[in-house]
C-alpha positions as CSV (number, residue, x, y, z in Angstrom):
1,M,-0.1,0.0,0.1
2,R,1.7,3.2,-1.1
3,K,1.5,6.4,1.4
4,V,0.6,9.8,0.6
5,I,3.0,12.3,1.6
6,I,2.4,16.1,1.8
7,G,5.6,18.2,1.2
8,A,4.9,22.0,1.8
9,F,6.9,25.2,2.5
10,V,4.6,27.5,4.7
11,S,4.5,30.7,6.0
12,L,3.9,31.0,9.9
13,D,0.0,31.4,9.1
14,G,0.0,28.9,6.5
15,V,0.4,30.5,3.4
16,M,2.1,28.0,0.7
17,Q,1.3,30.3,-2.5
18,A,4.6,31.1,-4.8
19,P,7.4,30.3,-2.6
20,G,9.7,29.7,-5.7
21,G,9.2,33.1,-7.3
22,P,7.3,35.8,-8.2
23,H,6.0,34.2,-11.4
24,E,5.0,31.2,-10.1
25,D,1.2,32.2,-9.2
26,P,0.5,35.8,-9.0
27,T,-3.2,35.0,-9.1
28,M,-5.9,36.7,-5.7
29,R,-3.0,39.7,-6.4
30,F,-0.3,37.7,-4.4
31,S,3.0,40.3,-4.1
32,H,5.2,38.3,-2.1
33,G,6.1,35.4,-4.5
34,G,9.6,33.6,-4.1
35,W,9.2,34.4,-0.4
36,V,11.4,30.9,0.2
37,A,15.1,32.0,-1.4
38,P,16.2,34.8,1.2
39,L,15.8,32.5,3.7
40,A,16.7,29.2,2.3
41,D,20.3,27.8,4.4
42,D,22.1,24.3,4.0
43,V,19.8,23.0,6.6
44,F,17.0,23.6,4.5
45,G,19.2,21.9,1.5
46,E,19.9,18.7,3.4
47,E,16.6,18.6,4.8
48,V,14.9,18.8,1.2
49,G,17.7,16.4,-0.3
50,K,16.1,13.9,2.2
51,M,12.6,14.2,1.2
52,F,13.9,13.4,-2.5
53,S,16.3,10.5,-1.4
54,E,13.1,8.0,-0.7
55,P,11.9,6.5,-3.4
56,F,8.4,8.6,-4.6
57,D,6.1,9.7,-7.1
58,L,5.0,12.8,-7.4
59,L,1.0,14.2,-6.9
60,L,0.4,17.4,-8.8
61,G,-2.5,20.4,-9.0
62,R,-2.4,21.5,-12.3
63,K,-1.2,24.6,-11.5
64,T,2.0,23.4,-10.1
65,Y,2.2,21.0,-12.7
66,E,2.2,23.6,-15.3
67,I,5.3,25.1,-13.2
68,F,7.4,22.3,-13.1
69,S,7.1,21.1,-16.7
70,A,7.9,24.8,-17.7
71,H,11.2,24.3,-15.3
72,W,12.5,21.1,-14.3
73,P,12.6,19.1,-17.8
74,Y,15.5,22.1,-18.7
75,A,17.1,22.1,-15.2
76,E,19.2,19.1,-15.6
77,G,22.9,20.2,-15.4
78,G,22.7,23.2,-13.4
79,P,22.2,23.9,-9.8
80,D,19.6,21.5,-8.5
81,D,20.6,18.9,-11.0
82,F,19.8,16.1,-8.6
83,I,16.3,16.9,-8.1
84,A,15.6,17.6,-11.7
85,K,17.0,14.4,-12.5
86,T,14.9,12.6,-10.0
87,F,11.5,14.8,-11.2
88,N,12.1,13.9,-14.7
89,S,12.9,10.4,-14.2
90,I,9.7,9.4,-11.9
91,T,5.6,9.3,-12.7
92,K,4.2,12.5,-12.3
93,Y,0.6,11.9,-11.2
94,V,-1.6,15.2,-12.1
95,A,-4.9,16.1,-10.7
96,T,-6.7,18.3,-13.3
97,R,-10.6,18.2,-14.8
98,K,-9.5,19.9,-17.7
99,G,-7.6,19.1,-20.7
100,L,-3.7,19.5,-20.3
101,N,-1.3,18.7,-22.4
102,L,0.9,16.6,-20.2
103,T,4.2,16.7,-22.3
104,W,6.9,16.0,-19.6
105,K,7.8,12.7,-20.0
106,G,6.4,10.1,-17.3
107,S,3.1,12.1,-16.9
108,M,-0.6,10.4,-16.0
109,S,-3.6,12.5,-15.6
110,L,-6.2,11.7,-13.2
111,S,-9.8,12.9,-13.3
112,D,-10.7,12.9,-9.5
113,A,-8.2,13.5,-7.1
114,A,-9.9,11.4,-4.2
115,S,-10.9,8.4,-5.9
116,D,-8.1,8.2,-8.2
117,V,-5.3,9.1,-5.3
118,A,-7.7,6.4,-3.2
119,R,-7.0,3.8,-6.1
120,L,-3.5,4.4,-6.2
121,K,-2.8,3.9,-2.7
122,H,-3.8,0.5,-2.5
123,E,-1.7,-0.3,-5.5
124,D,2.2,-1.4,-4.8
125,G,4.6,1.6,-6.0
126,P,6.0,4.2,-3.9
127,A,5.2,7.2,-2.3
128,L,2.9,9.9,-3.3
129,L,4.8,13.1,-2.7
130,T,2.9,16.1,-3.1
131,Q,4.6,19.7,-4.1
132,G,2.9,22.9,-4.0
133,S,-0.8,22.2,-5.3
134,T,-3.1,23.4,-2.4
135,N,-6.6,22.7,-3.8
136,M,-5.5,18.7,-4.3
137,I,-4.3,18.7,-1.1
138,Q,-7.0,20.1,0.6
139,T,-8.8,17.5,-1.3
140,L,-6.9,14.8,0.2
141,L,-7.3,16.2,3.4
142,A,-10.9,16.6,2.9
143,D,-11.0,12.7,2.2
144,D,-8.4,11.8,5.0
145,L,-6.1,10.3,2.4
146,V,-3.0,12.0,3.8
147,D,-0.6,9.6,5.7
148,Q,2.3,12.1,6.3
149,I,3.3,15.9,6.4
150,N,6.4,16.9,6.1
151,V,6.3,21.0,6.9
152,F,9.2,23.8,6.6
153,T,7.8,26.3,8.0
154,F,9.4,29.6,7.4
155,P,9.7,32.9,9.8
156,V,7.5,35.4,7.8
157,V,3.6,36.2,7.7
158,L,2.6,36.7,4.4
159,G,-1.1,37.9,5.1
160,Q,-2.9,36.4,2.3
161,G,-2.6,33.8,-0.6
162,K,-3.4,30.1,-0.6
163,K,-2.9,28.4,2.5
164,L,-2.0,24.5,3.4
165,F,-5.1,23.6,5.4
166,G,-8.5,24.8,4.6
167,A,-11.9,24.9,5.9
168,G,-12.9,21.3,4.6
169,S,-9.8,19.4,6.4
170,R,-11.4,16.4,8.4
171,P,-10.2,16.3,11.7
172,A,-7.3,14.1,12.1
173,A,-4.3,13.5,14.9
174,F,-0.8,13.4,13.8
175,R,2.4,12.6,15.2
176,L,6.0,14.3,15.4
177,I,8.5,11.8,14.2
178,A,11.5,13.9,13.2
179,G,12.0,18.0,13.8
180,R,14.8,20.2,12.8
181,I,15.6,23.8,13.4
182,S,17.7,25.3,10.5
183,P,19.9,28.6,11.1
184,N,17.6,31.1,9.2
185,G,14.8,29.9,11.8
186,I,12.9,27.3,9.3
187,L,10.9,24.7,11.6
188,I,11.5,21.2,9.6
189,A,9.1,19.0,10.6
190,K,7.7,15.4,10.1
191,Y,4.1,14.4,11.4
192,V,2.5,11.0,10.5
193,R,-1.3,10.0,10.6
194,D,-2.4,9.0,14.4
195,G,-5.9,8.2,14.5
196,A,-8.6,10.9,15.8
197,V,-8.2,13.6,17.2
198,K,-8.1,12.7,21.2
199,T,-9.8,15.7,23.6
200,G,-9.8,16.1,27.0
201,D,-11.2,18.9,29.8
202,Y,-9.7,20.9,32.4
203,A,-12.9,22.2,33.8
204,L,-13.5,22.1,37.5
205,D,-16.4,19.3,38.3
206,P,-18.9,19.8,39.3
207,P,-19.1,23.1,37.5
208,T,-19.5,26.2,39.1
209,P,-22.6,28.5,39.1
210,A,-21.1,31.0,36.8
211,E,-19.8,28.5,34.5
212,V,-23.1,27.0,34.2
213,A,-24.4,30.5,33.7
214,R,-22.0,31.0,31.4
215,R,-22.7,27.4,29.3
216,E,-26.5,28.3,29.3
217,R,-25.8,31.9,27.4
218,M,-23.8,30.4,25.1
219,K,-26.4,28.1,24.0
220,R,-29.0,30.9,23.9
221,E,-26.5,32.7,21.8
222,G,-26.2,29.8,19.5
């Protein structure tokens, strides 16, 4: 059975739009494209390399696929040669409901992200690793298809932009299995799925009259 792993670069306020450059995704009048580059350091590069060193296939949304297919096939021999050769040699699964010319070698179309990824998970093969692709990720989270989240949190607040988690994310517990802080303050954390959300209660038992009154007021106010 294959795992679905989210690989995400996010700001402190959860934005992951256009991390690599101002021309990646200027939609929503997003004016901070390229916010990762000034903070990238050796530890960041090392951890990204680790993420790409294990066997995987890419799982991409349409817009991220278009960004990647216009870049990585032409990047071999450059400073990111390892990533380029890796991406160019593996299978790329692309979630798109629109007709898309899949020019990048090894690309395959998924017409329905939820059902197609659920099917892929039950097949033999390497992990399915996402990059970018916020809309697709939110679909996967809503359908409880995510097994692991590798999140790189950068010390910036962007205020607006496409975010990792949306309102439709299904409640789920995750467990931290690895963590690191880079010299530039990037929090690098790896979480794996850990069952349902667990809850507890710090309230006094029995509740005080003031607390009973507060609860009654909350019921009335809805």
